[in-house]
MARLUM-145793 format. One record per residue (C-alpha): residue in one letter; x, y, z. Coordinates in Angstrom, 1 decimal. Example, Ala and Ser with C-alpha at 12.3 -4.5 7.8 and 13.67 -1.06 7.14 Angstrom:
r code A	x 12.3	y -4.5	z 7.8;
r code S	x 13.7	y -1.1	z 7.1;
//
This chain:
r code M	x -18.8	y -16.9	z -89.3;
r code A	x -19.5	y -13.2	z -88.3;
r code S	x -17.9	y -12.0	z -85.2;
r code D	x -19.8	y -10.4	z -82.6;
r code A	x -18.3	y -7.1	z -83.6;
r code D	x -19.1	y -7.8	z -87.1;
r code V	x -22.5	y -8.2	z -85.9;
r code A	x -22.6	y -5.2	z -83.9;
r code V	x -21.2	y -2.9	z -87.1;
r code I	x -24.2	y -4.1	z -89.3;
r code T	x -26.7	y -3.6	z -86.8;
r code L	x -25.3	y 0.1	z -85.5;
r code A	x -25.1	y 1.0	z -89.2;
r code E	x -28.1	y 0.0	z -90.3;
r code W	x -30.2	y 1.8	z -87.4;
r code F	x -28.2	y 5.0	z -88.3;
r code A	x -29.1	y 4.5	z -91.7;
r code N	x -32.7	y 4.4	z -91.2;
r code V	x -32.7	y 6.9	z -88.2;
r code H	x -31.0	y 9.4	z -90.6;
r code R	x -33.1	y 8.4	z -93.9;
r code D	x -35.4	y 10.9	z -95.7;
r code R	x -38.7	y 9.2	z -95.1;
r code E	x -40.3	y 10.3	z -98.6;
r code K	x -37.4	y 9.2	z -100.5;
r code A	x -36.8	y 5.9	z -98.7;
r code R	x -40.2	y 4.8	z -97.8;
r code E	x -39.2	y 1.6	z -96.4;
r code P	x -36.4	y 1.0	z -93.8;
r code F	x -32.8	y -0.1	z -94.7;
r code K	x -32.0	y -3.3	z -94.4;
r code F	x -28.0	y -4.4	z -95.0;
r code P	x -27.2	y -7.8	z -95.8;
r code R	x -25.9	y -9.9	z -93.2;
r code P	x -23.2	y -12.5	z -93.4;
r code W	x -25.7	y -15.5	z -92.4;
r code P	x -28.5	y -16.7	z -94.4;
r code D	x -32.2	y -16.0	z -93.3;
r code A	x -34.0	y -18.0	z -90.9;
r code D	x -36.6	y -18.5	z -93.6;
r code A	x -33.9	y -19.2	z -96.4;
r code A	x -32.6	y -22.3	z -94.6;
r code P	x -33.2	y -26.0	z -95.9;
r code Q	x -35.6	y -27.9	z -94.1;
r code V	x -34.4	y -31.4	z -93.0;
r code T	x -36.6	y -34.2	z -93.5;
r code A	x -37.3	y -36.6	z -90.2;
r code E	x -35.4	y -39.6	z -91.9;
r code E	x -32.2	y -36.9	z -92.7;
r code L	x -32.7	y -36.0	z -89.0;
r code T	x -32.3	y -38.9	z -87.7;
r code E	x -29.5	y -40.4	z -89.5;
r code L	x -27.6	y -36.8	z -89.2;
r code T	x -28.4	y -37.1	z -85.2;
r code E	x -26.9	y -41.0	z -85.2;
r code K	x -23.8	y -39.8	z -87.1;
r code L	x -23.2	y -37.1	z -84.7;
r code L	x -23.8	y -39.7	z -81.6;
r code A	x -21.4	y -41.7	z -83.1;
r code R	x -18.8	y -39.4	z -83.0;
r code S	x -19.5	y -37.3	z -79.6;
r code A	x -17.5	y -37.8	z -76.6;
r code L	x -20.7	y -37.3	z -74.6;
r code R	x -22.3	y -40.8	z -76.3;
r code D	x -22.6	y -43.1	z -73.3;
r code R	x -24.3	y -40.4	z -71.3;
//
């Protein structure tokens, strides 16, 4: 898991590279890799899996009786 400082460094480096890039040579903005997956690439959970996982979470939760 990336820390807040890691996120800040990646964001700042990406911003700096894009502000100072040669727009004729690099037409598309730079997109630096992130230490987490893209939201679109996240696997989808079916309704049955969600129900099963929710039950497992509630079984272990300290707040399950609330």
